[in-house]
Every structure is written in structure tokens, then in C-alpha cells.
C-alpha positions in Angstrom: -20.5 4.1 -2.6 -19.7 0.2 -1.8 -17.9 -1.4 0.7 -16.7 -3.7 -1.1 -12.9 -3.7 -2.1 -11.1 -5.1 -5.1 -7.6 -5.9 -5.5 -6.3 -4.7 -8.5 -2.5 -4.7 -7.9 0.0 -6.4 -5.6 3.1 -4.6 -4.9 6.1 -6.4 -3.3 8.0 -3.4 -1.0 11.0 -2.9 1.0 10.7 -1.1 4.3 13.7 1.4 5.5 15.0 -1.5 7.6 15.1 -4.2 5.1 11.7 -5.9 6.1 9.5 -7.3 3.0 5.8 -6.1 3.3 3.1 -6.7 0.3 0.7 -3.4 -0.1 -2.5 -4.0 -2.2 -4.0 -1.6 -4.4 -7.6 -1.6 -4.3 -10.8 0.0 -5.5 -14.5 -0.2 -4.4 -15.6 1.1 -7.9 -15.4 4.8 -6.9 -12.1 5.1 -4.6 -8.6 4.0 -5.0 -6.7 3.0 -1.7 -3.5 1.2 -0.7 -3.4 -1.0 2.2 -0.9 -3.7 3.8 -1.7 -7.4 4.0 -3.2 -6.7 7.5 -5.9 -4.1 6.2 -3.6 -1.3 7.4 -3.9 1.9 5.0 -0.5 3.2 3.7 -0.3 6.7 1.8 1.5 6.9 -1.5 3.7 9.5 -2.0 4.6 11.3 -5.1 8.1 9.8 -5.5 6.6 6.4 -5.7 7.2 5.3 -2.2 4.8 4.6 0.4 4.9 5.6 4.1 2.8 3.7 7.1 0.8 6.3 9.0 1.6 6.5 12.5 5.1 5.5 12.1 8.2 7.2 9.9 8.5 3.9 8.1 9.0 4.4 4.0 8.3 1.5 1.8 9.8 1.3 -1.7 8.2 -0.9 -4.4 10.6 -3.7 -5.3 8.2 -5.6 -7.9 4.4 -5.4 -9.1 
């Protein structure tokens, strides 16, 4: 598995408190992950939102 991650999609999101954040969908050719612009991983939820681990912050997709 490669450690090189490539951005495949950029998602503009809004947090519960109205803060605007960017989430990047990335792949290394084998796996896929979602991260914030600072590299922090976020969890993709089945309802199409994201959760920031370690906090109860939910992100809703505004534009992709």
C-alpha cells in the first residue's frame, strides 16, 4: 500500500456552529479517506454528513 494520497474530490462543508470547512476525499490507489484541510481525518456518515473524531462536530456538505 502506498503512503501517497491523492485528492479526488473537494467538498465545502458547514459545521453545526456555521463555520465553513473543506473536506478532501483522498485515495492512495487502494484505500479511500476523508480529511480536513489540516490533514485531520473525518468520518463519513451514512446520512451524507461527516463527524470530526474526538468532538461532536457534524459537517454538512454544501458544495462539491
